[in-house]
GUTINU-312688 format. One line per field, with one value per residue (C-alpha): chain; x, z, y; residue in three letters. Coordinates in steps of 0.25 Angstrom, whole numbers, always signed. Example, Ala and Ser with C-alpha at 12.3 -4.5 7.8 and 13.67 -1.06 7.14 Angstrom:
# residues 2
chain <- c(A,A)
x <- c(+49,+55)
z <- c(+31,+29)
y <- c(-18,-4)
res <- c(ALA,SER)
This chain:
# residues 397
chain <- c(A,A,A,A,A,A,A,A,A,A,A,A,A,A,A,A,A,A,A,A,A,A,A,A,A,A,A,A,A,A,A,A,A,A,A,A,A,A,A,A,A,A,A,A,A,A,A,A,A,A,A,A,A,A,A,A,A,A,A,A,A,A,A,A,A,A,A,A,A,A,A,A,A,A,A,A,A,A,A,A,A,A,A,A,A,A,A,A,A,A,A,A,A,A,A,A,A,A,A,A,A,A,A,A,A,A,A,A,A,A,A,A,A,A,A,A,A,A,A,A,A,A,A,A,A,A,A,A,A,A,A,A,A,A,A,A,A,A,A,A,A,A,A,A,A,A,A,A,A,A,A,A,A,A,A,A,A,A,A,A,A,A,A,A,A,A,A,A,A,A,A,A,A,A,A,A,A,A,A,A,A,A,A,A,A,A,A,A,A,A,A,A,A,A,A,A,A,A,A,A,A,A,A,A,A,A,A,A,A,A,A,A,A,A,A,A,A,A,A,A,A,A,A,A,A,A,A,A,A,A,A,A,A,A,A,A,A,A,A,A,A,A,A,A,A,A,A,A,A,A,A,A,A,A,A,A,A,A,A,A,A,A,A,A,A,A,A,A,A,A,A,A,A,A,A,A,A,A,A,A,A,A,A,A,A,A,A,A,A,A,A,A,A,A,A,A,A,A,A,A,A,A,A,A,A,A,A,A,A,A,A,A,A,A,A,A,A,A,A,A,A,A,A,A,A,A,A,A,A,A,A,A,A,A,A,A,A,A,A,A,A,A,A,A,A,A,A,A,A,A,A,A,A,A,A,A,A,A,A,A,A,A,A,A,A,A,A,A,A,A,A,A,A,A,A,A,A,A,A,A,A,A,A,A,A,A,A,A,A,A,A,A,A,A,A,A,A)
x <- c(+861,+871,+865,+853,+857,+867,+857,+844,+845,+831,+830,+817,+821,+830,+820,+809,+823,+827,+812,+808,+812,+803,+807,+816,+830,+839,+848,+836,+828,+842,+842,+828,+828,+839,+833,+821,+828,+832,+820,+813,+801,+791,+782,+794,+796,+781,+782,+794,+789,+776,+785,+793,+780,+787,+774,+773,+788,+792,+780,+777,+793,+791,+781,+785,+799,+799,+786,+790,+802,+792,+779,+766,+759,+769,+767,+752,+753,+765,+756,+744,+752,+757,+745,+738,+748,+750,+736,+737,+747,+738,+727,+734,+739,+726,+722,+733,+731,+716,+721,+731,+720,+712,+721,+726,+712,+711,+723,+734,+747,+753,+765,+764,+774,+777,+768,+763,+776,+787,+778,+779,+791,+799,+793,+787,+772,+764,+759,+773,+775,+764,+761,+752,+749,+749,+760,+757,+765,+759,+760,+760,+751,+743,+741,+730,+720,+728,+722,+708,+707,+712,+702,+689,+693,+692,+705,+707,+720,+729,+730,+723,+721,+730,+742,+742,+752,+762,+762,+763,+773,+781,+780,+773,+761,+747,+742,+729,+721,+710,+702,+712,+728,+735,+738,+749,+751,+765,+770,+784,+791,+797,+793,+800,+807,+816,+822,+821,+819,+814,+807,+793,+795,+804,+796,+784,+793,+799,+788,+782,+770,+769,+758,+751,+738,+733,+736,+747,+754,+764,+779,+789,+803,+809,+821,+813,+806,+818,+823,+810,+808,+823,+819,+807,+813,+822,+812,+807,+820,+817,+807,+800,+809,+799,+805,+819,+812,+807,+821,+827,+815,+817,+833,+831,+823,+831,+839,+852,+849,+837,+848,+854,+843,+840,+854,+854,+841,+847,+859,+850,+841,+854,+848,+859,+860,+845,+846,+860,+851,+842,+850,+857,+844,+841,+856,+857,+844,+844,+859,+868,+859,+862,+857,+857,+863,+877,+884,+886,+871,+872,+879,+891,+897,+889,+881,+868,+871,+864,+852,+852,+852,+841,+830,+837,+833,+819,+815,+823,+814,+827,+824,+833,+835,+847,+843,+848,+842,+842,+830,+824,+825,+818,+807,+803,+798,+794,+800,+813,+820,+814,+820,+834,+835,+830,+841,+851,+846,+852,+864,+865,+865,+857,+847,+847,+846,+835,+827,+828,+826,+811,+808,+808,+805,+795,+782,+775,+762,+756,+763,+753,+754,+767,+765,+778,+785,+779,+793,+793,+781,+787,+800,+792,+782,+792,+799,+785,+780,+794,+793,+779,+785,+798,+785,+777,+790,+794,+779,+777,+790)
z <- c(+731,+723,+710,+712,+716,+705,+693,+701,+698,+707,+722,+720,+711,+721,+732,+725,+721,+736,+742,+729,+740,+748,+757,+759,+765,+773,+760,+752,+763,+766,+754,+755,+767,+760,+748,+756,+764,+751,+744,+737,+727,+732,+721,+710,+721,+719,+704,+703,+711,+704,+690,+696,+700,+713,+722,+732,+736,+735,+742,+752,+756,+756,+765,+775,+777,+773,+777,+787,+775,+765,+765,+771,+758,+751,+761,+759,+743,+743,+754,+744,+731,+737,+742,+728,+722,+733,+731,+717,+716,+724,+717,+703,+712,+718,+702,+698,+710,+703,+690,+694,+702,+690,+681,+692,+695,+680,+681,+675,+682,+683,+687,+692,+685,+691,+699,+712,+711,+711,+721,+731,+728,+727,+736,+744,+744,+728,+732,+732,+717,+707,+695,+684,+674,+678,+671,+674,+666,+663,+656,+640,+640,+651,+642,+634,+648,+655,+642,+642,+657,+656,+644,+653,+664,+657,+651,+638,+630,+625,+612,+601,+601,+587,+596,+608,+600,+596,+611,+616,+607,+611,+625,+627,+637,+635,+638,+644,+649,+659,+668,+678,+676,+664,+662,+654,+653,+651,+647,+646,+656,+643,+628,+620,+611,+623,+626,+642,+643,+656,+654,+658,+664,+675,+678,+683,+688,+698,+700,+715,+722,+730,+738,+732,+740,+746,+734,+727,+713,+707,+704,+697,+705,+711,+701,+688,+693,+695,+680,+675,+681,+675,+663,+662,+666,+655,+646,+649,+651,+666,+664,+677,+689,+697,+689,+696,+710,+706,+702,+716,+726,+719,+720,+735,+736,+728,+735,+730,+724,+717,+711,+707,+699,+694,+687,+683,+676,+669,+664,+659,+652,+648,+656,+665,+661,+662,+677,+677,+671,+683,+695,+690,+687,+703,+708,+700,+705,+721,+723,+726,+735,+740,+729,+725,+714,+710,+704,+692,+691,+688,+675,+670,+670,+660,+656,+658,+660,+649,+651,+666,+661,+651,+663,+673,+662,+660,+674,+680,+669,+659,+649,+641,+642,+637,+625,+620,+606,+596,+600,+584,+587,+601,+594,+583,+592,+608,+612,+605,+619,+628,+617,+616,+633,+635,+623,+630,+643,+637,+637,+626,+611,+607,+614,+612,+596,+599,+606,+593,+583,+591,+594,+579,+570,+581,+580,+592,+595,+586,+573,+565,+552,+542,+542,+538,+538,+553,+559,+547,+554,+564,+560,+550,+560,+568,+556,+553,+567,+568,+553,+560,+571,+564,+554,+566,+574,+561,+558,+572,+572)
y <- c(+454,+459,+454,+461,+474,+474,+473,+479,+493,+498,+494,+491,+481,+476,+476,+466,+456,+457,+452,+442,+429,+421,+420,+434,+431,+440,+443,+448,+454,+463,+469,+472,+479,+487,+491,+495,+504,+512,+521,+513,+515,+505,+505,+501,+487,+484,+487,+479,+467,+466,+469,+455,+448,+445,+453,+442,+440,+454,+460,+450,+451,+466,+465,+455,+459,+476,+481,+491,+495,+500,+510,+505,+507,+498,+486,+487,+488,+477,+469,+470,+465,+454,+449,+451,+443,+430,+431,+429,+420,+410,+412,+408,+396,+392,+391,+385,+374,+372,+370,+360,+353,+351,+345,+335,+331,+329,+320,+331,+332,+346,+354,+368,+375,+389,+396,+392,+380,+391,+399,+387,+381,+395,+404,+393,+401,+400,+415,+421,+419,+423,+417,+420,+406,+393,+382,+369,+357,+345,+331,+334,+322,+329,+343,+339,+336,+349,+358,+352,+353,+368,+371,+364,+373,+386,+388,+394,+389,+399,+392,+385,+368,+369,+373,+363,+351,+364,+370,+355,+352,+365,+361,+374,+377,+377,+390,+393,+407,+407,+405,+405,+410,+406,+390,+385,+369,+364,+352,+355,+366,+374,+374,+366,+374,+379,+365,+366,+350,+345,+333,+335,+320,+325,+337,+328,+320,+328,+337,+338,+342,+357,+362,+372,+383,+367,+360,+353,+356,+349,+357,+355,+350,+362,+359,+357,+371,+379,+374,+378,+393,+394,+390,+398,+411,+410,+406,+420,+428,+429,+440,+438,+442,+431,+420,+424,+425,+410,+404,+412,+407,+391,+394,+395,+381,+373,+362,+358,+346,+354,+363,+352,+347,+360,+359,+346,+348,+362,+353,+343,+353,+361,+373,+378,+391,+392,+387,+398,+410,+409,+406,+419,+426,+425,+428,+439,+443,+440,+439,+427,+417,+403,+393,+378,+380,+378,+391,+384,+385,+400,+398,+402,+417,+425,+415,+421,+435,+441,+431,+438,+451,+449,+442,+454,+466,+459,+460,+471,+480,+485,+496,+487,+473,+465,+456,+441,+446,+458,+466,+464,+450,+450,+458,+448,+437,+439,+426,+429,+437,+423,+413,+419,+421,+406,+400,+411,+403,+389,+385,+375,+379,+368,+372,+387,+384,+374,+384,+394,+382,+377,+390,+395,+381,+374,+377,+385,+382,+394,+389,+382,+375,+372,+358,+351,+366,+368,+371,+383,+389,+394,+400,+408,+411,+418,+426,+431,+436,+443,+449,+454,+461,+466,+472,+477,+484,+492,+497,+501,+510)
res <- c(MET,GLN,HIS,SER,ALA,ASN,THR,MET,ILE,ARG,PRO,GLU,GLN,GLN,LEU,VAL,VAL,ALA,LEU,CYS,ARG,MET,PRO,LEU,ASP,ASP,ARG,HIS,ALA,TYR,ARG,ALA,ARG,GLU,LEU,LEU,ALA,THR,ARG,LEU,GLU,PHE,GLN,ALA,VAL,ILE,GLU,GLN,THR,ARG,ARG,TRP,GLN,VAL,GLU,PRO,LEU,VAL,PHE,GLY,ASN,LEU,ARG,ARG,HIS,PHE,ALA,ALA,SER,ILE,PRO,PRO,GLY,VAL,VAL,ALA,GLU,ILE,THR,GLU,LEU,GLU,ARG,ALA,GLN,ARG,ALA,TYR,ALA,MET,SER,ARG,THR,LEU,GLN,LEU,VAL,ASP,LEU,THR,ARG,ARG,LEU,LYS,GLU,ALA,GLY,ILE,PRO,THR,ILE,VAL,LEU,LYS,GLY,PRO,THR,ILE,GLY,ILE,THR,ALA,TYR,GLY,ASP,CYS,SER,ARG,ARG,GLY,PHE,ALA,ASP,ILE,ASP,LEU,LEU,VAL,PRO,LYS,ASN,TYR,LEU,THR,ALA,ALA,HIS,ASP,LEU,LEU,ILE,ALA,GLY,GLY,TYR,THR,PRO,LYS,PHE,GLY,SER,GLU,MET,ILE,ALA,ALA,ILE,VAL,ALA,GLY,GLN,HIS,ALA,LEU,GLU,PHE,SER,GLY,PRO,GLY,PRO,ALA,VAL,GLU,ILE,HIS,TRP,SER,LEU,LEU,SER,ARG,HIS,LEU,ARG,PHE,ASP,LEU,GLU,PRO,ASP,GLU,LEU,TRP,ARG,ASP,ALA,HIS,THR,ILE,LYS,CYS,VAL,GLY,SER,GLU,ILE,THR,ALA,LEU,SER,PRO,PRO,HIS,LEU,PHE,LEU,TYR,LEU,CYS,ALA,HIS,GLY,ALA,LYS,HIS,GLU,TRP,ASN,ILE,PHE,ARG,TRP,ILE,CYS,ASP,VAL,ALA,GLN,LEU,THR,ARG,ARG,LEU,THR,ALA,LEU,GLU,ALA,GLN,HIS,VAL,MET,ALA,LEU,ALA,GLN,ARG,THR,ASN,SER,ARG,ARG,ILE,VAL,ALA,LEU,ALA,LEU,ARG,LEU,VAL,ARG,GLU,THR,PHE,GLY,GLU,GLU,GLU,SER,PRO,PHE,PRO,ALA,THR,ALA,PHE,GLY,ALA,PRO,GLY,GLU,THR,ASP,THR,LEU,ILE,ALA,VAL,ALA,ARG,ALA,SER,PHE,GLU,GLY,ALA,VAL,GLU,ARG,PRO,THR,LEU,LEU,PRO,ALA,ARG,ILE,VAL,ARG,LEU,HIS,PRO,TYR,ALA,ALA,PRO,LEU,ALA,PHE,TRP,ILE,ARG,SER,ARG,GLU,ARG,LYS,ARG,ASP,GLN,LEU,ALA,CYS,VAL,ALA,ARG,PHE,VAL,PHE,GLU,PRO,ALA,PRO,GLY,ASP,THR,GLY,GLY,GLY,ALA,PHE,ARG,PHE,LEU,VAL,ARG,PRO,ALA,ARG,LEU,ALA,ALA,ASN,ALA,VAL,MET,ARG,ALA,PHE,ASP,LYS,VAL,HIS,ALA,SER)
């Protein structure tokens, strides 16, 4: 694994990377044995695994294949941690299945985004991939019915009723808390200002049913799921290592025809760089692997180098992260850095400019009032917030 060996400083991190595959292939198993033959801090391995949120993968492979190479006390600890995380994922999955069943009985169609659909599609087991929130896609004309069903079921909306129209218009999710896991109801995969134009109709047309803990749930088609995972990672600067594992695992399971479909979707949605970034992150992390994607899918030389550096620094815990924006701008708004990363991930200038314009001028759910001048409310609010943050910083220093 030349790429990861050259960029991962600590051997404990290298071991976690090597064990993040399901099933564990010979190349990664060989690398794990090499590392286990050295002097490792096993508590550092455990801490890194938990920080990267890959406990079911790493602890499962470590216990199953290398128990004789680690102290008995460590075996006992990782066995318990693996069991707890798999039980947590299973509990969350059962709650999700129950919610989708109730929605189906009410006549509300759902597609399960992420969560157990990734676990089953990419890893072959929903308990091997943890998740916290429940993300569901429903047709736009069923949003009111889904909203009412969740309220009747004891869920609490994280938004006021006066914000619903703006949330829906902006293609944001309706977010709810308790009594089970937090729930997000989407009608589009990403918010409108991001200009990721996968039409909901085609998502529903190509969706398929998968078996999940004795029941059935509807999932995105593998090509749509793959492109969505690439876009979701870019939206959040790839700041969670597990997301790279998801793409790596799903890449293994895509057919050549499905990979061609991904590239056709990326061409149509002008998101080829988003796919190239994800594929390069996988290669930089796990090394060269057989792939159903052509070499051209990885992008032109140097095209995503800066984005790769930012993403890797995030999950590797670098003391100083590379930034796409000056620090003084990043401090002005919490979304400045992620938005800059997303914009840099797009290949067309018109998409980049439109993202900025929509973010600055289109009213967000929290922007009320303004009447005919409502498009001036948001820039005024952003400017006021920036001034307040700058004032707070000066006052604190």
